[in-house]
N, C-alpha and C positions, 0 to 999 in steps of 0.2 A: 847516609842513605843514598843508594845508587840513583842516578838520573833515570827518568822515565823516557823511553825511546818511542817516538811516534813518527808516522809518515806525514808528508805535506798535507794531504787531504784531511787526516785526523787533526792536524794543527789548526787548519782553517775551521773545521767543524767544532772543535773545542772552543776556539776563540769566539765564534759566532754564537754558539749556544750560551756561553758565559755571558755574552753581551745582550742576550735576549733577541737575537736576530735570526736564529735558526731553530724553529721558524720565527718570523717576525710578528709583532703586534699581538702577543699573547698575554701581556700584563693588562690589568683592568683598573681604570679610574685612579683616584687619588692614592689608594693603597699601592697600586702598581708603580706610580711615580715615586713614592717614598721608598718602596722596595728596591727600585733600580738605583736611585741616588744613594741610598744607604749602602748598597753593595759596592758601588764604584767610587764613592767618596764625593765626587763632584761632577758637574757637567759644565762645559765652557759657555760663557755668555759672549755674544757679539751684538752691537746695536743695529747692524744692518738688517733691514726687513724687506727683502726682495720677493720672497715667497715663503714667509715665515722666518722668525728669528732662529739663530743656530740652536739655542737650547730647546726651542719648540720642535725643531726638525729632529733633534736627537730623540725626543720622547715620542713623536708621532710614529717613528719606525718601530717602537717597542710596546707602546700602550694602545690597545684597541680602542678606537673612537676617541683618541686623545683630544682634550679641549684645553686651549691655553688658559681659559678661565680657572680650571682646576689648579694649574701651576700658580697662577696669581693668588688664588685663595690660600694655598699652602705657604706662600711667601709673605703675604701682607694681611691676612686675616688669622689663619691658624698659627702663624709664626713657627712653623715646623721646619722651614727652610730659610736661608738667609743669603743675600748677595754679599760676596766677599772675594778676596784674592786667594787663589790656590793655583790651579793651572791657568795663569793670567786671570782675567775677570771670570768669575765662576758663581755657581749656585751650589751650596752644600747644606748639610743638615745642621740645624741650630746647635745641637749638642757638641759639635766640633769646634765651636767658637773659641774655647780656651787654648786649643792647640796652635792657634795662629797669633798668640800674644806677641811673639818676637817680631812679627810684621808690624803690629801696632806700635810697639815700643820704638822700632826704627823710625817710623814716620812721625811719631810724637817728637823725637829728638830732632829730626830733620826740619819739621815744619814749625817748631817753636823756637828755632834759632833767631837771634836778633835781626838777621838780614832777610828773614822770610817776609816778603812784601805784603802778604795777607794778614800777618800777625796783628797789625794795629786795629783791624776791624773785627777780629774774632770776638772780643767782648760784646760788641754791638750785635753781632749775629746771635750769640748766646742769649742775650737779653730779648731779642726778637722772638726766638724760639720759645723761650719761657713764657712770654706774654701772649703770643699768637698761635702757638702750636706748630704742627708740621709745615715746612716751607721749602720752596725751591728757590733757585737763584733769581728768577724773575720776580719773586715776591719781595725782594730786598732792593731798596733804592740806593745801591752802592755801585754805580755803573762804571767807575773808572777802571781801566784795564791794567793788568800786570802781566809780566812774562810768566808763562806756565808751561807745562810739560812739552807740548808740541807747538804751541802757538800762543800769542797773547790772548788772555781771556778776562772776563769781568772779575773784579776782586771778590764779589759776593760768591761766585761759583768756586773760586780758589779757596776761599775760607771754608765753605761747606764741605768741599772735597777733602781739605786738610783734616777737618774734624772727623770726617768719615773714615779716612785712612787710619787715624790713630784710635778709632773705636769709640769716640764720644757720641757720634751719630751713627745711625743706620738708615737704610732706605725704608721710609715708611710706606711708600707706594710709588708707582711710576705712572705718568701720563704720557702714553706712547713710550718714548725713550727718555723723557725728561724726568729726572729724579727729584722726589720730594722727600726731605729728610726730617727725622725727629731724633730726640735723644735715645740712645740705646737703652737707658734705664726705663723709658716709657714703653719699650717694645719687647725687651727680653727679660727673663727672670733675673733678679738682682743676684741671686746665688750663682747663676751661670756667669754673669759679668765679672764677679769677684773671684771666680775659680782661678787659681794660679796655673801657669803653664805646666801641663803634665810632664813636659820634657825640657827641664831647665838646662841640661847639658847638651851641647851641640851634637855629641855622638848619639844620644838617645833621640834627639829630634831628627837627625838624618835617617836613622833606622826607621823611625815611625813614618816619615814622609815617603821614603823610598818604598816601603812595604805598601803604603797607601797608593802610590802611583802604579805599582804592579797590579794592585787590586783594581785600579781605575780602568786599566786596559784588559787585564786578564792573562796576558802573556807578553813579556818584554825581554829584550836582550840588554846586556850591559854595554851599549854603544851610545855615543853621543847622539842626541836627537831631541825633538821638541817635546817628547813625553816627559822629559825631566825638567822642563822650564818651570820657573816659579818656585822651585825648592830653594829656600832662603840661603844664599851664600854657598851653595853646593859646588864643589869642584870634583873632577874626575876621580882623584885619589880617594876622596871621602865617599863617593858613590861606590867605588870598588870595595872599600873596607866595610861599608854598611851591608852590601849585598852578601859578602862572604860571611859576616856575622849572622845575618838573617837566615842564610842557608844552614849554618852550623846549628842554630837554634831551632831549625826545622819550622820556621815561620813562612818560608817560601820553598818551593820545590824546583829542583833543576830538571829541565826538559831538553832533550835532544831531538832535533827534527831532521829527518833524512834529507840529504842534499844541501843542508845549510851548515856551514862550519862554525857557527856560534852557539853558545849555550843560551837557552831561554830560561825564564823564571816565571812561575805561576804561584798564586796564593796557596798556602798549605790547605786551606779549607776546600780547595777545588780538586783535591787528589781523586776523590771518588768519581767526579765528572770526567777527569782526564782518563782514568782507567776504564771508563765505561764507553768511550767513543769507539764504535766499531771500525774495522779497517776499511770497509766499503761504505760509501755514502748511501743514504736512503732516498730513493727518487721521489717519495711523497712529500719531501720537504721543499720542493722547488717552487717557492713563492718569490715574488718581486717586492723589494722595498727600496726606498730612496733614502740615502744617507745625508746627514748634515756635513758641510765642509769641514767643521771642527769636531766631528763625531769622535767619541772616545776611541773607537776602533781605528781611527786614522791618525792618532796623535804621533805615532812614529811612522812616517811615510816610507822610509827606507825599508822598514820591517814589513809593511804592507806590500811593497813591491816584491820582497823576497818570498813572502807567503802566498800572495795572490797573483803575482805577475802584473800588478796594476800600478801604474805610475801616475799618482795624483798630486797636482800642485794647485793650490787655491790661488787663482790669478786675479782676484778682485782688486788688488792694489797695484797690479802691473799696468803700464800704459797699454792701450788697446792694440797698438801695432806689435807689441811683444807677446800677446796672448796666443797660446797654441789652440785653445778652445774658446771659452767665453768668459763673461764677467762674473757670473754667480752660477757655477756649474755643480750639480749634485751627482755623486756616484750612484750607480744602479746595481743593486745586489740581487742575484737570482740563485737560490739555493746556497751553495758554498762558494760561488764565483761572482766576482765583480765583472759584469758583462758589458758595461758601457757607462755613459754619462750624458746628462742633458742639461739644458739651460732653461729654467722656467722663470716666468715673471708674472706676478699678480697685479692687476690694476685695482687699486684699493677702492676706487669709486664705482666702477662697473662690475667688479668682482669677476672679471674675465681672466682666466688663467691662460697664458700663452706659452706654448713650447717653442722657443726660438730656434733650437737646434738639438740634434741627437747625434751621438757618436758611438758606434759599436766598437768594442775591443776587437783586435785581430782574431779572426776565427769565429766570431759571433755574427750571425745573420738573422734577420727576422724570420721566425718560424711560427707555426700555429701554436706550439707550446709556449714560446716566449710571449707571443702577443696576447694569448688568453690570460696569462699571469699579469702581464703589463696592464691590461684593461682593469683588472681588479685593483691593482696597486694605484692606478690613477683615480679610481672612484674613492678610495680611502684618502688619498692625498687631497683631492678636491674637497671632500667633506671636512677634512682638518682645516683647510684654508677658507672654508665658506665660499668657494667659487661657485658661480652660477653657470658658467660655460667654459669650454676649453677650445682654444684655437691653435692649430698647427701652422707655423710659418712654413713656407715652401721648402727650406732646407731640411727641417724635421720631417715633413711629409714625405719627401723624396727618400730620405735615409730609411725611414720606417716602412716605406712602400704602402702607405695608407693615406686617405684623405682626411679622416677624422677619428676621434676617440670619444665615445659617449661617456658622460659622467653623471 
């Protein structure tokens, strides 16, 4: 089947519409959360909470009146979602549990090896969970430290995380970012836990996960990038073979974008949406939304630069002297364009939201149209964060040419 040819504006609007961002915040409640995550497969988790966690920021841009409590309920009460590994640390639908069996098998083999330093206390941890129910590492009096992924950590934490990685435990709930674990058999249906891997052959697994990643973003090219991270043992040649097979089987669609010399791929189910995107943009869609630093839209940042002309790098782990912008900076979407970025910070005690700085993209200047949409976006953002007031630091005030924003 021939490739679909579209222009840059159509590519942007297709991608944003697919992602629930054009217009933003049109999904509703827990049903909207589930609809979005089921569509894209997973959203990425990060423990930092400067002005909302990454996964919460992803959803607040798409779900009208999003409440973090709804997501927690879906994870830890309804058990319709689960914390797991997909695109790094992620949240995905519980029915996808069997598809990640090869991850769990790998960690079981790795962490039950005789030289694994937490192995000797795992029987004690298992007995404590059986006797006392859900536990976190601080509930276990096993305080000696062992070498762990990035730094030495308490043996109790290493044991719990090992059992979590191989699937014996799941996260029962979290207290802020502290994980409380319980046996998977206590939280998930036994039939689901015992379901074998639907893709036992590597070739089938690669095809499944690559199709899933294309679905996670909506439009991807076959170039190295962060969008492919976390696909178990995937190499470039295997990615190429899987994409060609998926295209032959018409599970993905080839898309050509004017002015870009690379072929893009979209989910086959999105063909009607692709074909319905008009050549010209609709001016009534010009609303502002704030994107998460690890938003699905931004997973391939080279692709975002090619489509949107927006160069975004998350600088949170860079030394301050090497940052071009700020510590925790969020991109700003207006209609089909990424028009700027800003650095927010929420004081958890006073609930004051501070805008530390604002940066317009080249060619963008504060206008009445921008500012009206921006005020509405900040009202939604403040409501999501539970902020009581908003303060502009001098750098942000000067760039925006305003003294205050009401929320």
